[in-house]
N, CA, C, O and the ligand as a Tripos MOL2 file, in Angstrom:
@<TRIPOS>MOLECULE
protein
  245   243    62     0     0
PROTEIN
NO_CHARGES

@<TRIPOS>ATOM
      1 N        -101.1120 -150.4260   40.8040 N.3       1 MET1
      2 CA       -102.1820 -150.0440   39.9160 C.3       1 MET1
      3 C        -102.4990 -148.5260   40.0190 C.2       1 MET1
      4 O        -102.3230 -147.9130   41.0710 O.2       1 MET1
      5 N        -102.9500 -147.9710   38.9430 N.am      2 VAL2
      6 CA       -103.2450 -146.5540   38.8990 C.3       2 VAL2
      7 C        -104.7730 -146.3970   38.8600 C.2       2 VAL2
      8 O        -105.4350 -147.0060   38.0200 O.2       2 VAL2
      9 N        -105.3210 -145.5980   39.7500 N.am      3 PRO3
     10 CA       -106.7840 -145.4140   39.7450 C.3       3 PRO3
     11 C        -107.2730 -144.7690   38.4710 C.2       3 PRO3
     12 O        -106.6000 -143.8830   37.9440 O.2       3 PRO3
     13 N        -108.4000 -145.1710   37.9610 N.am      4 ALA4
     14 CA       -108.9270 -144.6590   36.6790 C.3       4 ALA4
     15 C        -109.2620 -143.2100   36.8120 C.2       4 ALA4
     16 O        -109.0260 -142.4370   35.8830 O.2       4 ALA4
     17 N        -109.8030 -142.8120   37.9310 N.am      5 ARG5
     18 CA       -110.1600 -141.3710   38.1400 C.3       5 ARG5
     19 C        -109.6450 -140.9730   39.5150 C.2       5 ARG5
     20 O        -110.3130 -141.1730   40.5290 O.2       5 ARG5
     21 N        -108.4530 -140.4100   39.5260 N.am      6 LYS6
     22 CA       -107.8020 -140.0290   40.8050 C.3       6 LYS6
     23 C        -108.5930 -138.8770   41.4470 C.2       6 LYS6
     24 O        -108.9700 -137.9090   40.7860 O.2       6 LYS6
     25 N        -108.8330 -139.0240   42.7780 N.am      7 ALA7
     26 CA       -109.5250 -137.9960   43.5220 C.3       7 ALA7
     27 C        -108.7060 -136.7440   43.5910 C.2       7 ALA7
     28 O        -107.4970 -136.8200   43.8070 O.2       7 ALA7
     29 N        -109.3120 -135.5890   43.4180 N.am      8 SER8
     30 CA       -108.6290 -134.3150   43.3950 C.3       8 SER8
     31 C        -108.1880 -133.9980   44.8500 C.2       8 SER8
     32 O        -108.7040 -134.5750   45.8070 O.2       8 SER8
     33 N        -107.2250 -133.0680   44.9830 N.am      9 LYS9
     34 CA       -106.7910 -132.6770   46.2920 C.3       9 LYS9
     35 C        -107.9450 -132.2300   47.1800 C.2       9 LYS9
     36 O        -108.0130 -132.5510   48.3670 O.2       9 LYS9
     37 N        -108.8610 -131.4680   46.5510 N.am     10 SER10
     38 CA       -109.9710 -130.9260   47.2610 C.3      10 SER10
     39 C        -110.9280 -132.0590   47.7320 C.2      10 SER10
     40 O        -111.3990 -132.0300   48.8690 O.2      10 SER10
     41 N        -111.2050 -133.0330   46.8760 N.am     11 ALA11
     42 CA       -112.1110 -134.1390   47.2380 C.3      11 ALA11
     43 C        -111.4640 -134.9630   48.3120 C.2      11 ALA11
     44 O        -112.1200 -135.3680   49.2720 O.2      11 ALA11
     45 N        -110.1420 -135.2260   48.1590 N.am     12 LYS12
     46 CA       -109.4550 -136.0180   49.1680 C.3      12 LYS12
     47 C        -109.4730 -135.3160   50.5400 C.2      12 LYS12
     48 O        -109.7140 -135.9450   51.5700 O.2      12 LYS12
     49 N        -109.2120 -133.9980   50.5240 N.am     13 ARG13
     50 CA       -109.1700 -133.2410   51.7740 C.3      13 ARG13
     51 C        -110.5590 -133.1100   52.3780 C.2      13 ARG13
     52 O        -110.7100 -133.1650   53.5990 O.2      13 ARG13
     53 N        -111.5670 -132.9400   51.5450 N.am     14 ASN14
     54 CA       -112.9630 -132.8680   52.0610 C.3      14 ASN14
     55 C        -113.3420 -134.1750   52.7280 C.2      14 ASN14
     56 O        -113.9470 -134.1630   53.8000 O.2      14 ASN14
     57 N        -112.9910 -135.3350   52.1050 N.am     15 ARG15
     58 CA       -113.2960 -136.6210   52.6860 C.3      15 ARG15
     59 C        -112.6060 -136.7860   54.0290 C.2      15 ARG15
     60 O        -113.2090 -137.2830   54.9800 O.2      15 ARG15
     61 N        -111.3300 -136.3670   54.1150 N.am     16 ARG16
     62 CA       -110.5380 -136.5740   55.3170 C.3      16 ARG16
     63 C        -110.8480 -135.5270   56.3980 C.2      16 ARG16
     64 O        -110.2930 -135.6040   57.4940 O.2      16 ARG16
     65 N        -111.7000 -134.5780   56.1190 N.am     17 SER17
     66 CA       -112.0290 -133.5650   57.1030 C.3      17 SER17
     67 C        -112.8190 -134.1470   58.2790 C.2      17 SER17
     68 O        -112.9700 -133.5130   59.3240 O.2      17 SER17
     69 N        -113.3150 -135.3650   58.0810 N.am     18 HIS18
     70 CA       -114.0730 -136.0200   59.1730 C.3      18 HIS18
     71 C        -113.2040 -137.0110   59.9640 C.2      18 HIS18
     72 O        -113.7090 -137.6570   60.8820 O.2      18 HIS18
     73 N        -111.9200 -137.1430   59.6330 N.am     19 HIS19
     74 CA       -111.1090 -138.2360   60.1840 C.3      19 HIS19
     75 C        -110.3950 -137.8460   61.4910 C.2      19 HIS19
     76 O        -109.7650 -138.6990   62.1160 O.2      19 HIS19
     77 N        -110.4810 -136.5760   61.9140 N.am     20 ALA20
     78 CA       -109.7330 -136.1430   63.0560 C.3      20 ALA20
     79 C        -110.2830 -136.8240   64.3170 C.2      20 ALA20
     80 O        -111.4930 -137.0260   64.4230 O.2      20 ALA20
     81 N        -109.4160 -137.1810   65.2730 N.am     21 LEU21
     82 CA       -109.7830 -137.7830   66.5120 C.3      21 LEU21
     83 C        -110.2340 -136.6950   67.4900 C.2      21 LEU21
     84 O        -109.6420 -135.6170   67.5570 O.2      21 LEU21
     85 N        -111.2800 -136.9960   68.2350 N.am     22 LYS22
     86 CA       -111.7510 -136.0530   69.2520 C.3      22 LYS22
     87 C        -110.9730 -136.3390   70.5240 C.2      22 LYS22
     88 O        -110.5840 -137.4840   70.7520 O.2      22 LYS22
     89 N        -110.7280 -135.3170   71.3760 N.am     23 PRO23
     90 CA       -110.0350 -135.5780   72.6190 C.3      23 PRO23
     91 C        -110.8630 -136.4350   73.5460 C.2      23 PRO23
     92 O        -112.0930 -136.4000   73.5240 O.2      23 PRO23
     93 N        -110.1380 -137.2370   74.3940 N.am     24 LEU24
     94 CA       -110.8360 -138.1640   75.2840 C.3      24 LEU24
     95 C        -111.6940 -137.3570   76.3370 C.2      24 LEU24
     96 O        -111.2560 -136.3350   76.8660 O.2      24 LEU24
     97 N        -112.8410 -137.8380   76.5860 N.am     25 ASN25
     98 CA       -113.7720 -137.2450   77.5540 C.3      25 ASN25
     99 C        -113.5140 -137.8330   78.9450 C.2      25 ASN25
    100 O        -114.1840 -138.7790   79.3610 O.2      25 ASN25
    101 N        -112.5440 -137.2680   79.6520 N.am     26 LEU26
    102 CA       -112.1650 -137.8000   80.9830 C.3      26 LEU26
    103 C        -112.9000 -137.0910   82.1090 C.2      26 LEU26
    104 O        -113.1380 -135.8850   82.0430 O.2      26 LEU26
    105 N        -113.2530 -137.8310   83.1230 N.am     27 SER27
    106 CA       -113.8650 -137.2050   84.2940 C.3      27 SER27
    107 C        -113.1080 -137.7270   85.5190 C.2      27 SER27
    108 O        -112.4830 -138.7860   85.4570 O.2      27 SER27
    109 N        -113.1630 -137.0000   86.6120 N.am     28 ALA28
    110 CA       -112.4330 -137.3800   87.8250 C.3      28 ALA28
    111 C        -113.1760 -138.5180   88.5250 C.2      28 ALA28
    112 O        -114.4050 -138.5140   88.6010 O.2      28 ALA28
    113 N        -112.4190 -139.4870   89.0330 N.am     29 CYS29
    114 CA       -112.9890 -140.5440   89.8500 C.3      29 CYS29
    115 C        -113.4370 -139.9470   91.1750 C.2      29 CYS29
    116 O        -112.6740 -139.2520   91.8460 O.2      29 CYS29
    117 N        -114.7460 -140.2400   91.5630 N.am     30 PRO30
    118 CA       -115.2130 -139.6270   92.8170 C.3      30 PRO30
    119 C        -114.5120 -140.2090   94.0600 C.2      30 PRO30
    120 O        -114.5420 -139.5920   95.1250 O.2      30 PRO30
    121 N        -113.8950 -141.3660   93.9370 N.am     31 LYS31
    122 CA       -113.2660 -141.9740   95.0890 C.3      31 LYS31
    123 C        -111.8100 -141.4910   95.2990 C.2      31 LYS31
    124 O        -111.4350 -141.0530   96.3870 O.2      31 LYS31
    125 N        -110.9980 -141.5860   94.2110 N.am     32 CYS32
    126 CA       -109.6170 -141.2510   94.3480 C.3      32 CYS32
    127 C        -109.1730 -140.0260   93.5820 C.2      32 CYS32
    128 O        -108.0780 -139.5110   93.8050 O.2      32 CYS32
    129 N        -110.0550 -139.5350   92.6390 N.am     33 GLY33
    130 CA       -109.8080 -138.2480   92.0170 C.3      33 GLY33
    131 C        -108.9680 -138.3570   90.7450 C.2      33 GLY33
    132 O        -108.7810 -137.3390   90.0780 O.2      33 GLY33
    133 N        -108.4550 -139.5180   90.3720 N.am     34 THR34
    134 CA       -107.6670 -139.5970   89.1220 C.3      34 THR34
    135 C        -108.6360 -139.6080   87.9270 C.2      34 THR34
    136 O        -109.7980 -139.9960   88.0530 O.2      34 THR34
    137 N        -108.1250 -139.1730   86.7700 N.am     35 ALA35
    138 CA       -108.9350 -139.0920   85.5600 C.3      35 ALA35
    139 C        -109.3460 -140.4520   85.0840 C.2      35 ALA35
    140 O        -108.4950 -141.3310   84.9470 O.2      35 ALA35
    141 N        -110.6350 -140.6690   84.8220 N.am     36 LYS36
    142 CA       -111.1260 -141.9370   84.2480 C.3      36 LYS36
    143 C        -112.1670 -141.6300   83.2150 C.2      36 LYS36
    144 O        -112.7760 -140.5610   83.2160 O.2      36 LYS36
    145 N        -112.3770 -142.6290   82.2860 N.am     37 MET37
    146 CA       -113.3600 -142.4880   81.2440 C.3      37 MET37
    147 C        -114.7430 -142.8420   81.8150 C.2      37 MET37
    148 O        -114.8460 -143.7530   82.6370 O.2      37 MET37
    149 N        -115.8050 -142.1420   81.3960 N.am     38 PRO38
    150 CA       -117.1330 -142.4380   81.8510 C.3      38 PRO38
    151 C        -117.5210 -143.8660   81.4720 C.2      38 PRO38
    152 O        -117.1170 -144.3360   80.4080 O.2      38 PRO38
    153 N        -118.2850 -144.5680   82.2980 N.am     39 HIS39
    154 CA       -118.7620 -145.9140   82.1190 C.3      39 HIS39
    155 C        -117.6500 -146.9940   82.1270 C.2      39 HIS39
    156 O        -117.8490 -148.1340   81.7060 O.2      39 HIS39
    157 N        -116.4550 -146.5650   82.6370 N.am     40 ARG40
    158 CA       -115.3170 -147.5010   82.8240 C.3      40 ARG40
    159 C        -114.9010 -147.5170   84.2700 C.2      40 ARG40
    160 O        -115.0030 -146.5250   84.9930 O.2      40 ARG40
    161 N        -114.4300 -148.6740   84.6640 N.am     41 ALA41
    162 CA       -113.8570 -148.7640   86.0170 C.3      41 ALA41
    163 C        -112.6020 -147.9040   86.1340 C.2      41 ALA41
    164 O        -111.8390 -147.7580   85.1790 O.2      41 ALA41
    165 N        -112.4070 -147.3400   87.3220 N.am     42 CYS42
    166 CA       -111.1950 -146.5080   87.5170 C.3      42 CYS42
    167 C        -109.9940 -147.4430   87.4990 C.2      42 CYS42
    168 O        -110.0030 -148.4930   88.1420 O.2      42 CYS42
    169 N        -108.9330 -147.0420   86.7360 N.am     43 ALA43
    170 CA       -107.7500 -147.8650   86.6140 C.3      43 ALA43
    171 C        -106.9460 -147.8540   87.8930 C.2      43 ALA43
    172 O        -106.1640 -148.7700   88.1500 O.2      43 ALA43
    173 N        -107.1350 -146.8080   88.7060 N.am     44 ASN44
    174 CA       -106.3480 -146.6380   89.9230 C.3      44 ASN44
    175 C        -106.9210 -147.3930   91.1060 C.2      44 ASN44
    176 O        -106.1830 -148.0950   91.7980 O.2      44 ASN44
    177 N        -108.2490 -147.2670   91.3630 N.am     45 CYS45
    178 CA       -108.8340 -147.8630   92.5420 C.3      45 CYS45
    179 C        -109.9600 -148.8740   92.1650 C.2      45 CYS45
    180 O        -110.4650 -149.5630   93.0510 O.2      45 CYS45
    181 N        -110.3610 -148.9760   90.8730 N.am     46 GLY46
    182 CA       -111.3540 -149.9540   90.4730 C.3      46 GLY46
    183 C        -112.7970 -149.5730   90.7550 C.2      46 GLY46
    184 O        -113.7100 -150.3900   90.6340 O.2      46 GLY46
    185 N        -112.9820 -148.3290   91.1300 N.am     47 TYR47
    186 CA       -114.3480 -147.8340   91.4280 C.3      47 TYR47
    187 C        -115.1840 -147.7280   90.1620 C.2      47 TYR47
    188 O        -114.7430 -147.1330   89.1790 O.2      47 TYR47
    189 N        -116.4120 -148.3090   90.1730 N.am     48 VAL48
    190 CA       -117.3310 -148.1600   89.0440 C.3      48 VAL48
    191 C        -118.5060 -147.2690   89.5200 C.2      48 VAL48
    192 O        -118.7300 -146.1980   88.9560 O.2      48 VAL48
    193 N        -119.2450 -147.7020   90.5420 N.am     49 ASN49
    194 CA       -120.2800 -146.8540   91.1570 C.3      49 ASN49
    195 C        -120.4120 -147.2660   92.6160 C.2      49 ASN49
    196 O        -119.6230 -148.0750   93.1040 O.2      49 ASN49
    197 N        -121.4110 -146.7130   93.3230 N.am     50 ALA50
    198 CA       -121.5480 -146.9620   94.7630 C.3      50 ALA50
    199 C        -121.6380 -148.4520   95.1220 C.2      50 ALA50
    200 O        -121.1710 -148.8960   96.1710 O.2      50 ALA50
    201 N        -122.2890 -149.2360   94.1590 N.am     51 LYS51
    202 CA       -122.5200 -150.6700   94.4210 C.3      51 LYS51
    203 C        -121.3740 -151.5220   93.9120 C.2      51 LYS51
    204 O        -121.0730 -152.5610   94.4980 O.2      51 LYS51
    205 N        -120.7110 -151.0910   92.8040 N.am     52 ILE52
    206 CA       -119.7170 -151.9480   92.1800 C.3      52 ILE52
    207 C        -118.3260 -151.3230   92.2960 C.2      52 ILE52
    208 O        -118.1300 -150.1420   92.0090 O.2      52 ILE52
    209 N        -117.3930 -152.1250   92.7140 N.am     53 SER53
    210 CA       -115.9940 -151.7220   92.7240 C.3      53 SER53
    211 C        -115.1460 -152.9300   92.4180 C.2      53 SER53
    212 O        -115.2980 -153.9620   93.0710 O.2      53 SER53
    213 N        -114.2520 -152.8390   91.4400 N.am     54 LEU54
    214 CA       -113.4500 -153.9810   91.0190 C.3      54 LEU54
    215 C        -112.1430 -154.0270   91.7720 C.2      54 LEU54
    216 O        -111.6140 -153.0000   92.1980 O.2      54 LEU54
    217 N        -111.6190 -155.2600   91.9340 N.am     55 LYS55
    218 CA       -110.3260 -155.4210   92.5760 C.3      55 LYS55
    219 C        -109.2710 -155.0360   91.6130 C.2      55 LYS55
    220 O        -109.2730 -155.5210   90.4820 O.2      55 LYS55
    221 N        -108.3640 -154.1880   91.9990 N.am     56 VAL56
    222 CA       -107.2560 -153.7170   91.1570 C.3      56 VAL56
    223 C        -105.9520 -154.3080   91.6680 C.2      56 VAL56
    224 O        -105.6620 -154.2220   92.8610 O.2      56 VAL56
    225 N        -105.1540 -154.9110   90.7760 N.am     57 GLN57
    226 CA       -103.9060 -155.4730   91.1680 C.3      57 GLN57
    227 C        -102.9310 -154.3710   91.4980 C.2      57 GLN57
    228 O        -102.7140 -153.4730   90.6840 O.2      57 GLN57
    229 N        -102.3430 -154.4190   92.6670 N.am     58 THR58
    230 CA       -101.3830 -153.3440   93.0860 C.3      58 THR58
    231 C         -99.9750 -153.9780   93.0660 C.2      58 THR58
    232 O         -99.8170 -155.1840   92.8770 O.2      58 THR58
    233 N         -98.9520 -153.1090   93.2690 N.am     59 GLU59
    234 CA        -97.5900 -153.5420   93.2380 C.3      59 GLU59
    235 C         -97.2860 -154.4970   94.4510 C.2      59 GLU59
    236 O         -96.4360 -155.3830   94.3660 O.2      59 GLU59
    237 N         -98.0010 -154.2740   95.5450 N.am     60 GLU60
    238 CA        -97.7790 -155.0870   96.7890 C.3      60 GLU60
    239 C         -98.3180 -156.4850   96.5930 C.2      60 GLU60
    240 O         -97.7650 -157.4330   97.1500 O.2      60 GLU60
    241 N         -99.3970 -156.6500   95.8090 N.am     61 GLY61
    242 CA        -99.9290 -157.9650   95.5860 C.3      61 GLY61
    243 C        -101.3850 -158.1130   95.7190 C.2      61 GLY61
    244 O        -101.9120 -159.2110   95.5430 O.2      61 GLY61
    245 ZN       -110.4670 -144.1800   91.4390 Zn       62 ZN62
@<TRIPOS>BOND
     1     1     2 1
     2     2     3 1
     3     3     4 2
     4     3     5 am
     5     5     6 1
     6     6     7 1
     7     7     8 2
     8     7     9 am
     9     9    10 1
    10    10    11 1
    11    11    12 2
    12    11    13 am
    13    13    14 1
    14    14    15 1
    15    15    16 2
    16    15    17 am
    17    17    18 1
    18    18    19 1
    19    19    20 2
    20    19    21 am
    21    21    22 1
    22    22    23 1
    23    23    24 2
    24    23    25 am
    25    25    26 1
    26    26    27 1
    27    27    28 2
    28    27    29 am
    29    29    30 1
    30    30    31 1
    31    31    32 2
    32    31    33 am
    33    33    34 1
    34    34    35 1
    35    35    36 2
    36    35    37 am
    37    37    38 1
    38    38    39 1
    39    39    40 2
    40    39    41 am
    41    41    42 1
    42    42    43 1
    43    43    44 2
    44    43    45 am
    45    45    46 1
    46    46    47 1
    47    47    48 2
    48    47    49 am
    49    49    50 1
    50    50    51 1
    51    51    52 2
    52    51    53 am
    53    53    54 1
    54    54    55 1
    55    55    56 2
    56    55    57 am
    57    57    58 1
    58    58    59 1
    59    59    60 2
    60    59    61 am
    61    61    62 1
    62    62    63 1
    63    63    64 2
    64    63    65 am
    65    65    66 1
    66    66    67 1
    67    67    68 2
    68    67    69 am
    69    69    70 1
    70    70    71 1
    71    71    72 2
    72    71    73 am
    73    73    74 1
    74    74    75 1
    75    75    76 2
    76    75    77 am
    77    77    78 1
    78    78    79 1
    79    79    80 2
    80    79    81 am
    81    81    82 1
    82    82    83 1
    83    83    84 2
    84    83    85 am
    85    85    86 1
    86    86    87 1
    87    87    88 2
    88    87    89 am
    89    89    90 1
    90    90    91 1
    91    91    92 2
    92    91    93 am
    93    93    94 1
    94    94    95 1
    95    95    96 2
    96    95    97 am
    97    97    98 1
    98    98    99 1
    99    99   100 2
   100    99   101 am
   101   101   102 1
   102   102   103 1
   103   103   104 2
   104   103   105 am
   105   105   106 1
   106   106   107 1
   107   107   108 2
   108   107   109 am
   109   109   110 1
   110   110   111 1
   111   111   112 2
   112   111   113 am
   113   113   114 1
   114   114   115 1
   115   115   116 2
   116   115   117 am
   117   117   118 1
   118   118   119 1
   119   119   120 2
   120   119   121 am
   121   121   122 1
   122   122   123 1
   123   123   124 2
   124   123   125 am
   125   125   126 1
   126   126   127 1
   127   127   128 2
   128   127   129 am
   129   129   130 1
   130   130   131 1
   131   131   132 2
   132   131   133 am
   133   133   134 1
   134   134   135 1
   135   135   136 2
   136   135   137 am
   137   137   138 1
   138   138   139 1
   139   139   140 2
   140   139   141 am
   141   141   142 1
   142   142   143 1
   143   143   144 2
   144   143   145 am
   145   145   146 1
   146   146   147 1
   147   147   148 2
   148   147   149 am
   149   149   150 1
   150   150   151 1
   151   151   152 2
   152   151   153 am
   153   153   154 1
   154   154   155 1
   155   155   156 2
   156   155   157 am
   157   157   158 1
   158   158   159 1
   159   159   160 2
   160   159   161 am
   161   161   162 1
   162   162   163 1
   163   163   164 2
   164   163   165 am
   165   165   166 1
   166   166   167 1
   167   167   168 2
   168   167   169 am
   169   169   170 1
   170   170   171 1
   171   171   172 2
   172   171   173 am
   173   173   174 1
   174   174   175 1
   175   175   176 2
   176   175   177 am
   177   177   178 1
   178   178   179 1
   179   179   180 2
   180   179   181 am
   181   181   182 1
   182   182   183 1
   183   183   184 2
   184   183   185 am
   185   185   186 1
   186   186   187 1
   187   187   188 2
   188   187   189 am
   189   189   190 1
   190   190   191 1
   191   191   192 2
   192   191   193 am
   193   193   194 1
   194   194   195 1
   195   195   196 2
   196   195   197 am
   197   197   198 1
   198   198   199 1
   199   199   200 2
   200   199   201 am
   201   201   202 1
   202   202   203 1
   203   203   204 2
   204   203   205 am
   205   205   206 1
   206   206   207 1
   207   207   208 2
   208   207   209 am
   209   209   210 1
   210   210   211 1
   211   211   212 2
   212   211   213 am
   213   213   214 1
   214   214   215 1
   215   215   216 2
   216   215   217 am
   217   217   218 1
   218   218   219 1
   219   219   220 2
   220   219   221 am
   221   221   222 1
   222   222   223 1
   223   223   224 2
   224   223   225 am
   225   225   226 1
   226   226   227 1
   227   227   228 2
   228   227   229 am
   229   229   230 1
   230   230   231 1
   231   231   232 2
   232   231   233 am
   233   233   234 1
   234   234   235 1
   235   235   236 2
   236   235   237 am
   237   237   238 1
   238   238   239 1
   239   239   240 2
   240   239   241 am
   241   241   242 1
   242   242   243 1
   243   243   244 2
@<TRIPOS>SUBSTRUCTURE
     1 MET1         2 RESIDUE 1 A MET
     2 VAL2         6 RESIDUE 1 A VAL
     3 PRO3        10 RESIDUE 1 A PRO
     4 ALA4        14 RESIDUE 1 A ALA
     5 ARG5        18 RESIDUE 1 A ARG
     6 LYS6        22 RESIDUE 1 A LYS
     7 ALA7        26 RESIDUE 1 A ALA
     8 SER8        30 RESIDUE 1 A SER
     9 LYS9        34 RESIDUE 1 A LYS
    10 SER10       38 RESIDUE 1 A SER
    11 ALA11       42 RESIDUE 1 A ALA
    12 LYS12       46 RESIDUE 1 A LYS
    13 ARG13       50 RESIDUE 1 A ARG
    14 ASN14       54 RESIDUE 1 A ASN
    15 ARG15       58 RESIDUE 1 A ARG
    16 ARG16       62 RESIDUE 1 A ARG
    17 SER17       66 RESIDUE 1 A SER
    18 HIS18       70 RESIDUE 1 A HIS
    19 HIS19       74 RESIDUE 1 A HIS
    20 ALA20       78 RESIDUE 1 A ALA
    21 LEU21       82 RESIDUE 1 A LEU
    22 LYS22       86 RESIDUE 1 A LYS
    23 PRO23       90 RESIDUE 1 A PRO
    24 LEU24       94 RESIDUE 1 A LEU
    25 ASN25       98 RESIDUE 1 A ASN
    26 LEU26      102 RESIDUE 1 A LEU
    27 SER27      106 RESIDUE 1 A SER
    28 ALA28      110 RESIDUE 1 A ALA
    29 CYS29      114 RESIDUE 1 A CYS
    30 PRO30      118 RESIDUE 1 A PRO
    31 LYS31      122 RESIDUE 1 A LYS
    32 CYS32      126 RESIDUE 1 A CYS
    33 GLY33      130 RESIDUE 1 A GLY
    34 THR34      134 RESIDUE 1 A THR
    35 ALA35      138 RESIDUE 1 A ALA
    36 LYS36      142 RESIDUE 1 A LYS
    37 MET37      146 RESIDUE 1 A MET
    38 PRO38      150 RESIDUE 1 A PRO
    39 HIS39      154 RESIDUE 1 A HIS
    40 ARG40      158 RESIDUE 1 A ARG
    41 ALA41      162 RESIDUE 1 A ALA
    42 CYS42      166 RESIDUE 1 A CYS
    43 ALA43      170 RESIDUE 1 A ALA
    44 ASN44      174 RESIDUE 1 A ASN
    45 CYS45      178 RESIDUE 1 A CYS
    46 GLY46      182 RESIDUE 1 A GLY
    47 TYR47      186 RESIDUE 1 A TYR
    48 VAL48      190 RESIDUE 1 A VAL
    49 ASN49      194 RESIDUE 1 A ASN
    50 ALA50      198 RESIDUE 1 A ALA
    51 LYS51      202 RESIDUE 1 A LYS
    52 ILE52      206 RESIDUE 1 A ILE
    53 SER53      210 RESIDUE 1 A SER
    54 LEU54      214 RESIDUE 1 A LEU
    55 LYS55      218 RESIDUE 1 A LYS
    56 VAL56      222 RESIDUE 1 A VAL
    57 GLN57      226 RESIDUE 1 A GLN
    58 THR58      230 RESIDUE 1 A THR
    59 GLU59      234 RESIDUE 1 A GLU
    60 GLU60      238 RESIDUE 1 A GLU
    61 GLY61      242 RESIDUE 1 A GLY
    62 ZN62       245 GROUP 0 **** ****
């Protein structure tokens, strides 16, 4: 199908000017130092905060 009123290059580019992805906001894990996302458990050691720490599956078992 052909659109009745095709958007101009300018209108299309203006609309897509908001589509860019922002870089991930990573912070260092206070326990092991690897980069982790805020409010997420650390993928390396499972640390969340002083009270909570998740068990992470390691290669040893
Ligand atoms: Zn960690």
